[in-house]
N, C-alpha and C positions, 0 to 999 in steps of 0.2 A: 926604608920607611917609620916610621916613627913609634916609639914602644908600643903595645897594646896600652889603652886605660881602661880603669877599675875604681870602683868603690873597693872602699877600705872600712870594717867595722870591729872597733875594741882595739884594746890595746897587748894586749897577751901576749907573752915571749913564744907560742907555738902558734905555727900558722894552717890555716885552712880556707883551701884556693878550693873555687866550687865554679864549673862553667857549664855555662846556657846551651842549651838543646837550639836545633835548627827549628823555623828560621829566624827565631826570636834574639833576643840579648838580656842582659843583664838584670833589666828588671822585671824579668820573669819573679824574681826571688824575692821581688817588695815583701811582700806578705809572709815571706815566712824568714826571714832573718831578722825579728823578732822572739821568735821560738829557738834561732841555733846559737844565739852570745852563747858561749860560755864561760868561766872563768877561766884564765889565761890563755884564750884564743885568742890572737888577729883574724878576722875575718874579709878576704878580697875577693868580689865578685867581677872578673874580668870582659872588657866586650870583647868577641873573636873580629878579627880582619873586616871593615864592610860593615859591622854591625853593631848600633848602639851609638858609644860615641869614639870607636877605635876607626881611625882611618882607613880604609882600603886600596887597593890600585885593582883601579877597571881593565888593565892590560894586561894582567894576569891570568894565565889560564885556569888555574885552580889553584885549590890550597889542601895540599894533603895533611893528612892527619900529621904524621912526622912534624914538615912543616910548620904546622900551629902547636905543638907540643913544645917545638925549640921558641917558637914566642913567647908562650907560655914563662918557659924556663928564664926567659927575658926577664922578667916582672921578678919571678923567683927571687932568683939570683942577686938583687937589689936589695931583699929585705933581710934581714936578721931573726934568725929563729932557732928555740931547739929542736920541735919536731915541727913535720909537715906531712897534712891530710890533702889527697888532690883527691877530687872529685867532678863527676860531670854528668849532666842530662843530655840521655840519647847521643847529637854527633860531640856533648861536651865529655860524653863516657867514651867515644870512640878516640878523642884526644887525648883523655887519660891513661885510657893503655896503650896510646902510643906513647906516650911518655913513659910510662912504667918501661917500655922495651926500650927505650933511649937512655933512659937514668936511673938504672936497677938499684935499687939499695936507697936510693935518694930521700924517696916515701918513707913515711911508720906506717903508712894504712891508707887504703885505695876504698873510694863510693862510689858503685857504680850502678846510677840510677835511669831507669827504662832504656837499657840497653841493651847490645848483646856481644860476645864475644866472639861471632863468626861471621864472614862475609852475607852480605846479603841474598837468602834464599832464591831469589829469582834471577841472581846476575847482576842486575843492578839494572833491569829491559825499566822498573818502573822509574827512577830514574832519569835516564834518558826520557822517556815522555815527557816527565817534567818539563826538563830543560827545553826540548822542542816547543813544548805551550809556553812557556815565558820568551822564549826569544820570538816565536808567532805572536807576541802582544795576546796571549789566553793566559796571562797570569791569573788572574783574577778570575778563571773558570774554573783553572788547577786547583788554588786552594779553593776554591766553593765545592767541588767537586769530589774531587780526592784527599784533599789536604788536610780538609775540616773535622770530614768523617773518621780519620784513623789518629789524629791528636787526641782527641777527646775521647772518655768514658760514653757510654749511655747514659748516667745519671746526670751529665755534665750535657748533655744534648740535650735533654729531653727537660730538664727545670733550673738550672742554671745557666738561661742564657748570656749574663752580662760577665760573667769567667770568659766565654767566647766572645763576647766584644769584645775587651781587656784584651785579650791574646789575640783578638786579632789586630786593633790598634797596634800593638808591640810587633807583628810582623809586617806591616803597611809601611814602617821608617825605615825595611830594609831592601838598599837598593836590588836591581836586576842581578847586575854582576854578582853581588854575592853569595845570592842564591843560588848559580850557574854554579860558580867557582867551589860552592859549598858540595853543593849534589856531587859536581866529580869528584871533587878528594873522597867523599864519603865510598862512593861505587867503587877505587881502586885503593881502598884500606887493606892492607892486612887481615889475615885469617889468627886471629891473638891466642887461639885455645891453647896450642903446644906450650908456647910461653910460659903463658900469665900460668897454667894450672902448675911448677916450676917454685911459682913464689910462695916465698913464707909469712908477709905480714899478710896482718888483717885484712878482709875484704867484706864491706857493707854492701852489699845490693838489695835495691831500692826497684818497684816494679808497680802499677798501679792493677788491684783487682779483675778490672775491666779494659787494660789494655792490648788492644792487639795485635801489634806491634812487636813489644816485647816483655809480654806476658807472664805469669807465674809462672806457666809450663816451662818457658826457656829462662826464667831466672831462677827455677829449682835447679837446671841443668846446670846451671855455670855454678850456682852454690855448690853442688857435690863434686866441681873441680878441683877447686882450689881449698887447701889444706886447711884456711883458717878461717871460713867464711860462713858469713849470719846474713838471712833473707828474712826482708820484711816487705810484706804486701799494704800497700796505702790502700785504705776502702773510700769507695765511691771515685774513685780515682781510672783514666785513662793512660797516654801516654806522656802528656802533661800534667803530672801527677803535682810539681811543685805549687803553680796555679787553681789546679781543681782541690784538691786539700792540702793548705799549705799550714796549715795545724798539724798534721800528724804528718807530713814530711820532714816540717823542720825541729819536732819533737822526735824521732826518731833520731837525727842525723846527732842530734845533741845527747841523745845518751849517748853513743856510740864515740861521740870525742873523748865523752868521761871516761873511755875506756881505754884513751890511747897514751 
């Protein structure tokens, strides 16, 4: 298949790659990028297979997080850089962790946002339900009933309807097969806690204060697992922090990049 497409911002000698969450695409960072820009950093925002502008493969059973990490590496290997920081939100965080396991010592730092380093607490049952509903033509019902209440914090759900509508527009352009392949890949992902607890590079952990899926308690457990970790909690944000509070999300990353 063709290499992943990506947006590129800046021309610095250092490279920052930020991977989008499920089931959106890199446009979720549209309002973040102006805060991200930092001296001497080139920022790339890829679309994973089947999402956004990247071509997918309808016949593929699933995309494992390792395979997605390999796709990200194909982009990175085409670029020249002095330092590399890799980061991801939710599913993008799973890909980031898989990348660090496959290519240890290649990145100078990691950013893990609205994600977790353990496997699904329910054994992936909720992902199976999602797949069944999508395959039976009930995708919109699943999004409205199960996905939306989990993606957004209470503040967004009650006072920022425009943000939800913008996110729904991103999600609506994602084909069913990309939903299903990614759900299967996330269900089968490895537990990363043991391996990642041994890494020596800096790790920035980000979560939303209203994130029901990977909120402050989970983020704090992760922070204590890493030797050089710091935690930032984004105010008035849930699991989709980059679109719920782009200014704070981008600013904490900008500050982190300046320390690398």
